[in-house]
Structure formats: structure tokens, C-alpha cells
matplotlib code that plots the C-alpha trace (Angstrom):
import matplotlib.pyplot as plt

x = [-26.9, -27.5, -25.9, -28.0, -27.4, -27.0, -30.3, -32.0, -30.0, -31.2, -34.6, -33.5, -32.3, -28.6, -28.4, -27.6, -24.9, -23.4, -23.1, -21.5, -19.0, -18.5, -17.4, -14.9, -13.5, -13.1, -11.0, -9.0, -8.3, -7.4, -5.0, -3.4, -2.7, -1.0, 2.0, 3.1, 3.4, 4.9, 7.8, 8.6, 8.1, 10.4, 13.1, 13.4, 12.4, 14.7, 17.3, 17.3, 17.8, 15.1, 15.9, 15.0, 12.1, 10.5, 10.4, 7.2, 5.1, 7.1, 6.2, 2.6, 1.9, 4.0, 1.6, -1.1, 1.0, 1.6, -1.9, -4.4, -4.6, -4.8, -7.5, -9.6, -9.4, -10.3, -13.3, -14.6, -14.8, -16.0, -18.1, -17.5, -19.2, -17.2, -14.1, -14.4, -14.7, -11.7, -9.7, -10.5, -9.4, -6.1, -5.6, -6.1, -3.4, -1.1, -1.9, -1.0, 2.2, 3.3, 2.5, 4.4, 7.5, 7.6, 7.6, 10.4, 12.2, 12.6, 12.4, 12.0, 9.2, 7.5, 7.7, 6.2, 3.3, 2.7, 2.9, 0.2, -2.0, -1.6, -2.5, -5.8, -6.5, -5.8, -8.5, -10.8, -10.2, -10.4, -13.9, -15.2, -14.0, -15.8, -18.7, -19.4, -18.6, -21.3, -23.8, -25.4, -24.9, -21.2, -21.5, -22.1, -19.6, -17.1, -19.9, -20.4, -16.7, -16.4, -18.8, -16.5, -13.6, -15.2, -15.3, -11.7, -10.1, -11.9, -10.4, -7.1, -7.2, -7.9, -5.1, -2.0, -3.8, -4.6, -1.1, 0.5, -1.2, -0.9, 2.5, 4.4, 3.6, 6.7, 8.8, 11.1, 12.0, 12.4, 14.7, 16.8, 16.9, 18.1, 20.8, 21.9, 21.8, 24.9, 25.3, 24.3, 22.1, 20.2, 19.8, 18.3, 16.0, 14.6, 14.1, 12.5, 10.0, 9.2, 8.7, 6.4, 3.9, 2.7, 1.7, -1.7, -3.1, -2.4, -3.9, -7.0, -7.1, -6.8, -9.7, -11.9, -11.1, -12.2, -15.5, -16.0, -15.4, -18.1, -20.5, -19.9, -20.6, -23.9, -24.9, -27.6, -24.9, -26.1, -23.9, -23.5, -22.2, -19.7, -19.8, -23.5, -22.8, -20.8, -21.1, -22.6, -19.4, -18.1, -20.7, -18.2, -15.6, -17.9, -15.3, -12.2, -9.4, -8.7, -5.8, -8.3, -9.2, -6.3, -8.1, -7.8, -4.1, -3.5, -5.7, -3.5, -0.5, -2.5, -3.5, 0.1, 1.3, -1.7, -1.2, 2.5, 1.7, -1.0, 1.5, 4.2, 1.8, 0.4, 3.1, 6.2, 5.1, 6.6, 10.0, 9.5, 9.0, 11.9, 14.0, 13.4, 14.4, 10.9, 10.3, 9.3, 6.5, 4.9, 5.9, 4.2, 0.8, 1.5, -0.3, -3.5, -3.2, -3.0, -5.9, -7.9, -7.2, -8.4, -11.6, -12.4, -11.7, -14.1, -16.9, -16.3, -16.2, -19.4, -21.2, -19.8, -19.8, -21.7, -24.1, -21.8, -18.7, -17.9, -15.6, -13.0, -13.0, -12.6, -9.7, -7.9, -8.5, -7.2, -4.0, -3.4, -3.8, -1.3, 1.3, 0.6, 0.8, 4.0, 5.7, 4.7, 6.0, 9.4, 9.5, 8.8, 10.4, 9.5, 5.8, 4.6, 6.2, 4.7, 1.3, 1.5, 2.4, -0.7, -2.8, -1.9, -4.5, -7.2, -5.8, -5.5, -8.9, -11.1, -8.4, -9.1, -12.9, -12.5, -9.7, -11.2, -14.6, -13.2, -10.7, -13.2, -15.9, -17.3, -15.2, -18.2, -17.0, -13.5, -14.5, -13.1, -9.7, -9.6, -10.3, -7.5, -5.0, -6.0, -5.5, -2.1, -1.4, -1.5, 2.1, 3.0, 2.8, 5.7, 7.9, 7.7, 8.3, 11.2, 12.7, 12.2, 14.0, 17.0, 17.3, 17.1, 20.3, 22.1, 20.0, 18.0, 14.8, 12.6, 14.0, 13.5, 10.0, 9.1, 10.9, 8.9, 5.5, 5.2, 5.6, 3.0, 0.5, 1.1, 0.3, -2.9, -3.8, -3.4, -5.6, -8.3, -8.3, -7.7, -6.3, -9.6, -11.2, -8.5, -10.2, -13.7, -14.9, -13.7, -15.7, -18.9, -18.3, -17.8]
y = [-26.3, -22.7, -20.1, -17.9, -14.5, -14.1, -12.3, -15.4, -17.6, -15.5, -16.8, -20.3, -22.0, -21.7, -24.6, -27.2, -25.2, -24.3, -27.9, -28.9, -26.0, -26.9, -30.5, -28.9, -26.7, -29.8, -31.3, -28.1, -28.2, -31.9, -31.8, -28.4, -29.1, -32.4, -30.2, -29.7, -33.4, -34.0, -31.7, -34.1, -37.1, -35.9, -34.9, -38.5, -40.4, -38.4, -37.5, -33.8, -30.6, -28.1, -25.9, -28.8, -30.1, -26.7, -27.2, -29.2, -26.0, -24.1, -26.5, -26.8, -23.0, -21.9, -23.7, -21.2, -18.4, -20.3, -21.7, -19.2, -16.9, -19.9, -21.3, -18.2, -18.8, -22.4, -21.5, -19.0, -22.0, -24.7, -22.8, -23.0, -26.4, -28.3, -26.4, -27.5, -31.1, -30.8, -29.4, -32.4, -34.7, -32.9, -33.2, -37.0, -37.2, -35.3, -37.5, -40.6, -39.0, -38.0, -41.3, -43.2, -41.0, -40.7, -44.5, -44.7, -41.9, -39.7, -36.3, -34.1, -36.4, -36.1, -32.3, -32.4, -34.5, -31.8, -29.1, -30.9, -31.2, -27.4, -26.8, -28.7, -26.7, -23.4, -24.3, -25.4, -22.3, -19.8, -21.1, -21.8, -18.7, -16.1, -18.5, -18.6, -14.8, -13.8, -16.6, -14.0, -10.3, -9.3, -7.6, -11.0, -12.9, -13.3, -15.1, -17.6, -18.1, -18.6, -21.6, -22.8, -22.3, -24.6, -27.3, -26.5, -26.3, -29.4, -31.3, -29.6, -30.9, -34.4, -34.3, -34.4, -36.9, -39.2, -39.0, -39.1, -42.4, -44.0, -42.7, -41.1, -43.6, -44.3, -41.8, -41.1, -44.8, -45.1, -42.2, -43.7, -47.0, -45.3, -43.5, -46.7, -48.9, -51.1, -50.9, -48.5, -51.3, -51.7, -47.9, -47.8, -50.7, -48.9, -45.7, -47.5, -49.2, -45.9, -44.1, -46.8, -46.1, -43.0, -44.9, -46.5, -43.3, -41.2, -43.8, -43.9, -40.1, -40.1, -42.5, -40.4, -37.2, -38.9, -40.0, -36.5, -35.0, -37.2, -36.2, -32.5, -32.9, -34.7, -32.4, -29.7, -27.0, -24.0, -21.9, -18.3, -15.5, -13.4, -10.8, -10.1, -9.9, -7.8, -4.7, -2.1, -0.2, -0.8, 1.3, 4.2, 1.9, 0.1, 0.5, 0.5, -2.1, -4.1, -1.7, 0.9, -1.0, -0.3, -2.0, -5.2, -4.9, -4.0, -7.0, -9.3, -8.3, -8.6, -12.2, -13.0, -12.0, -13.6, -17.0, -16.7, -16.2, -18.9, -21.5, -20.4, -20.9, -24.2, -26.0, -24.6, -25.1, -28.6, -27.3, -24.4, -26.9, -29.0, -25.9, -26.4, -30.1, -31.3, -35.0, -35.8, -38.0, -34.8, -32.2, -34.2, -33.3, -29.6, -28.5, -29.9, -27.4, -24.5, -25.7, -26.1, -22.5, -21.6, -23.6, -21.7, -18.5, -19.3, -20.1, -16.8, -14.9, -16.7, -15.4, -11.8, -11.0, -9.0, -8.9, -7.2, -6.1, -5.5, -7.9, -5.2, -4.2, -7.8, -8.2, -5.3, -6.9, -10.2, -8.5, -6.9, -10.3, -11.7, -9.2, -9.8, -13.7, -13.4, -11.2, -13.6, -16.5, -14.7, -13.9, -17.4, -20.8, -24.5, -25.6, -22.2, -20.6, -23.3, -22.6, -19.0, -20.0, -22.3, -19.4, -17.6, -20.0, -18.1, -14.7, -15.9, -17.6, -14.7, -13.1, -14.9, -14.6, -10.9, -10.1, -12.0, -10.3, -6.9, -7.2, -8.4, -6.0, -4.0, -5.6, -6.5, -8.1, -8.2, -10.5, -13.7, -12.1, -10.4, -13.7, -15.3, -12.6, -13.2, -16.9, -16.2, -14.4, -17.9, -18.1, -16.3, -19.8, -20.7, -17.6, -16.7, -20.2, -20.6, -17.4, -18.8, -22.0, -20.1, -17.4, -19.7, -21.3, -18.1, -16.4, -17.6, -19.3, -17.4, -14.0, -15.0, -16.1, -12.7, -10.6, -12.3, -12.4, -8.9, -6.8, -9.1, -8.6, -4.8, -4.6, -6.7, -4.2, -1.4, -3.2, -3.8, -0.1, 1.7, -0.3, -2.0, 1.5, 2.9, 3.8, 2.9, 6.5, 7.3, 4.3, 5.6, 9.1, 8.0]
z = [-15.7, -16.6, -14.4, -12.1, -10.6, -6.9, -6.8, -8.2, -5.9, -2.9, -3.6, -3.1, 0.1, 0.4, 2.8, 0.1, -1.6, 1.8, 2.8, -0.5, -0.3, 3.4, 2.4, -0.1, 2.6, 4.8, 2.0, 1.8, 5.5, 5.6, 2.7, 3.5, 7.2, 6.4, 5.5, 9.1, 9.9, 6.4, 7.3, 10.1, 7.8, 5.1, 7.5, 8.6, 5.4, 3.1, 5.8, 5.1, 7.2, 8.0, 5.0, 2.6, 4.7, 4.4, 0.7, 1.5, 2.2, -0.4, -3.3, -2.1, -1.7, -4.7, -7.0, -6.0, -7.4, -10.6, -11.3, -9.8, -12.9, -15.3, -12.9, -13.4, -17.2, -16.8, -14.6, -17.3, -19.7, -17.3, -14.8, -11.1, -10.6, -13.2, -12.2, -8.6, -9.8, -12.1, -9.1, -7.0, -9.8, -10.2, -6.5, -6.8, -9.4, -7.1, -4.2, -6.2, -7.3, -3.8, -2.3, -5.0, -5.0, -1.3, -1.0, -3.5, -1.5, -4.6, -2.9, -6.1, -7.3, -3.9, -4.1, -7.6, -6.2, -3.6, -6.3, -8.3, -5.2, -4.7, -8.4, -7.9, -4.7, -6.4, -9.0, -6.2, -4.0, -6.9, -7.5, -4.0, -2.1, -4.3, -4.6, -0.8, -0.6, -3.1, -2.2, 0.1, 1.1, 0.9, 4.3, 6.0, 3.8, 6.8, 8.7, 5.9, 5.4, 9.1, 8.8, 6.0, 8.3, 10.9, 8.4, 7.3, 10.7, 12.1, 9.2, 10.0, 13.5, 12.3, 9.6, 12.0, 14.2, 11.3, 9.7, 13.1, 13.9, 10.5, 9.4, 12.2, 15.0, 17.1, 15.0, 18.0, 18.2, 14.5, 14.4, 17.2, 15.3, 12.2, 14.0, 15.7, 12.5, 12.4, 8.6, 5.8, 4.3, 7.6, 7.8, 4.3, 5.0, 8.1, 6.1, 3.2, 5.5, 7.2, 3.9, 2.6, 5.4, 3.5, 0.4, 1.3, 3.0, 0.0, -2.4, -0.3, -0.3, -4.1, -4.4, -2.1, -4.1, -7.3, -5.8, -4.4, -7.8, -9.3, -6.5, -7.1, -10.8, -10.1, -7.2, -7.3, -6.8, -8.8, -11.0, -9.9, -12.2, -10.2, -12.9, -12.1, -8.4, -6.1, -8.2, -5.9, -5.4, -8.9, -10.7, -11.0, -12.5, -15.0, -17.8, -15.6, -15.4, -12.4, -11.6, -10.5, -7.4, -4.9, -2.1, -4.0, -4.5, -0.9, -0.1, -2.1, -0.1, 3.1, 2.1, 1.2, 4.7, 6.4, 4.8, 5.7, 9.4, 9.3, 7.9, 10.4, 13.3, 11.9, 9.9, 11.5, 15.1, 15.2, 14.1, 16.6, 19.4, 18.2, 18.8, 22.5, 22.1, 22.7, 21.8, 18.1, 19.4, 20.8, 18.2, 15.5, 17.0, 17.6, 14.4, 15.8, 18.8, 16.4, 14.4, 17.7, 18.4, 14.9, 15.3, 18.5, 16.7, 13.9, 16.4, 18.2, 14.9, 13.8, 16.8, 16.7, 13.0, 11.8, 14.7, 17.2, 15.2, 11.5, 9.7, 9.2, 12.9, 13.9, 11.5, 13.3, 16.7, 15.4, 14.2, 17.6, 19.2, 16.7, 17.8, 21.5, 21.2, 19.1, 21.7, 24.5, 22.5, 22.2, 25.9, 27.1, 26.6, 26.1, 26.2, 27.3, 24.3, 22.0, 23.6, 22.6, 19.0, 19.0, 20.4, 17.1, 15.6, 17.5, 16.3, 12.7, 12.5, 11.2, 9.0, 5.8, 6.2, 6.6, 4.1, 1.1, 1.0, 1.8, -1.0, -3.7, -2.6, -5.5, -8.2, -10.4, -13.6, -12.2, -9.4, -11.0, -11.8, -8.4, -6.7, -8.7, -7.6, -4.0, -4.3, -5.8, -2.4, -0.8, -2.0, 1.2, 2.7, 0.6, 1.1, 4.8, 6.2, 3.8, 5.2, 8.7, 7.8, 6.3, 8.9, 11.9, 10.7, 11.6, 14.3, 17.3, 16.1, 18.5, 17.4, 13.7, 14.4, 16.0, 13.4, 10.6, 12.3, 14.0, 10.8, 9.0, 11.7, 11.7, 8.0, 8.5, 11.2, 8.7, 6.2, 8.7, 9.8, 6.6, 3.7, 2.8, 2.2, -0.2, -3.5, -2.3, -1.9, -5.4, -6.7, -5.0, -6.2, -9.8]

ax = plt.figure().add_subplot(projection="3d")
ax.plot(x, y, z, "-o")
ax.set_aspect("equal")
plt.show()
């Protein structure tokens, strides 16, 4: 299919493309938010400590850093539509690999499977995020991404429930049986049986991803040329390099820190709750509570942006809420403290929908490369939780949580108030 400009696309109904991209965001959410329960899974299946269990999000999110720039090069050759389908197929390969290696209890192989899943997602996200951002006016991009977020976070709520029911059911009893096993052979047999429970769900997931890839290729999803879009503020930089857009680079750091706090609130919440010695059969569902908060946040953002408040102003408000909820989590204990961590989902919800369009605004022909750099920022989900896992071995876990989260939210506040405008006036003046 030949590519079209956003101006031409504006003459068409965007409902069909929005639904297709919404299905893709559902897949993002389901696969991404499996990481929280998988931390609990690998701790038992592979008998590893938190530092090693947190290699699950590390391997997954690190792939975004490695593959996002190559993904932009792939998309220039394939176009966005075929690129999305290719990303789904790569995810399917990773899902098969993870399911097989996890069943065999080969920890490095399982991490490679997660890394490959992340590689497919990096291709998928490098295409779909700018696509939905420029499908309509950039000023209302946060609203469209909020709709995508509803798909994403609804899937994220389902993910821990599904894997909790299919794989982690009775994990507290299984852990007790493993600890009480009379012989090493009996212990290994219990662990093998537990690990094998993940195999079929991941094979089914791989099959669905392949079918979805075929559907995307055959769909009516139009191609959009990012280079012909999003150029209003880039006129003064027509011949400039991407380094002449400081608001983009500040946005990459902002997205890096945002994804870090999002993963901390979503994937690390089970480990956070375990710090209070809460039962495994309860902590395995805590990720769903954070995602419930995010879903509510998306609905609120969808109503308010841009009708009542700009996306940058809402970003600043969200950052302030992040600081307040983090401080409250530090000052409380037990389920109440976990509740404040889950409430961070509400604070985090509209951050990605605001940061991404603010950072790519006015990039013109640099939109694809800028989007790839932003997707690389997802590596924050690898780094910040890993810092948490290491530092909590030496310091109080609540203190470590607060010391990592508060500075991140303060920078996000800066970007919402001022950082997104750095260099923009120069672009207009040029």
C-alpha cells in the first residue's frame, strides 16, 4: 500500500486505524505487565534471590535500548505496517523461547527469550507510538494515546490475573512443599513441575501473536509518512541535525525516568509487599492494583485533555502526585503502604501520553529517529528496578524506594513545566 500524509489521512475516518493500533497496545500491555508476576515465578522456579529475579525486567527493557535505533532503520525499509507485523512475529519467537527454557529451568535461556520479546516490542512501539501521535493533531495526541493506554492497562490488569491463575496458583503452598522436601530429588521434581506450568500459556501466546501479525498485514491500516507530518515547529531547522532539538533529548531522559518509576510501581510492587512479609498468594496480584490505578488515570486524562487542561500541565500535576504518593508510601506500613504504591499507577497514567508527543513535536523529518531515541528511553525500566534490587540489600527497602522515585518525579515535573519548551522558541524564530 502506498504511504499517505497525515493531511490525507485526516480526510479519512481514523476509527479503523485507531482500533487496530488499540489491539496492538493491548498486546503491549499484556506482555509487558507479565514481568511483575514473572519476578515471583523465577524466584521460586529457579531458586534465585531478588537481585537475580529482577533480571527479568532488566533483560526485557534492555532490549529497547539495543534495538530501537535498528528498529527505526528497519521501519524505513518495511514501512510502519509491515514493521508492526514483523515485531509481532519476533515476539512470538521470544515467547516460544522463554516458555521452552523456563520449562527446562535454564535461567540464561529464559532471559534471552524475554530479551527477544522485548526486541519485537521495540520494533512494534517504535512504529505505533509516533503513528498514533501523528494520526491527528499533535496537540491532542495525549488524548489519543490515552485511548491506547486504556487498551494497554486493561490488558495489564488481566495479565497478572491470568498468569496468577494458570501458573502461580497455590504458589505459597508450593513454596512450602519445596522447603519441606525430604530429598534433593523430591525438591527438584516439585520445581520442575512448577516451572513446566508456564510452557503452554507461552505457546498459546506465540500462536496468537503470529495470527495477529498476519491480520495486521492484511488489514486496511494506512501507511503514514512521519517525515511529512509534525513539521510545524521544525521549519527553522529544515537542514538541522537531530541534536538541534534539545526538548527531544530532555524528553528522552524524562521517558527513561518515567518508565523506571512505572516499572517500580507495577513490577516491583510484589517485592515491595513481600518486604512487609505479606503472603505470596496475595503479592502475586499486586501488579493488577497498580494497573487498575493507571486505567482510572487514563480515563480521567481522556476526559480532561485537552478540553480542560493541556497535556504538559497535566504532566506536571501527575509528577506532583507521584511525589506525594511516594512520600505517603514511605511514611506508612503494610497494606496501606502498598496501596500508596498502587496509587502511583494513577499518577503515572498520563505521563507517557504527554511526554512522547511533547518530545517529538516539531521534529519533521527527524520524527522516526526521535521516536527511536525515545523508545530507547524505555531502558529506564531495566536500570532503576535493578538499582532497587541491589540497594535494598543494604538499606531499608522503603527508604530505597523513596530515594529512587522522588528525584525521578521531580525531573518529570521540570519537563512538564519548562523542559518541553527548551529550544522551541528558537525553532519558531528560525
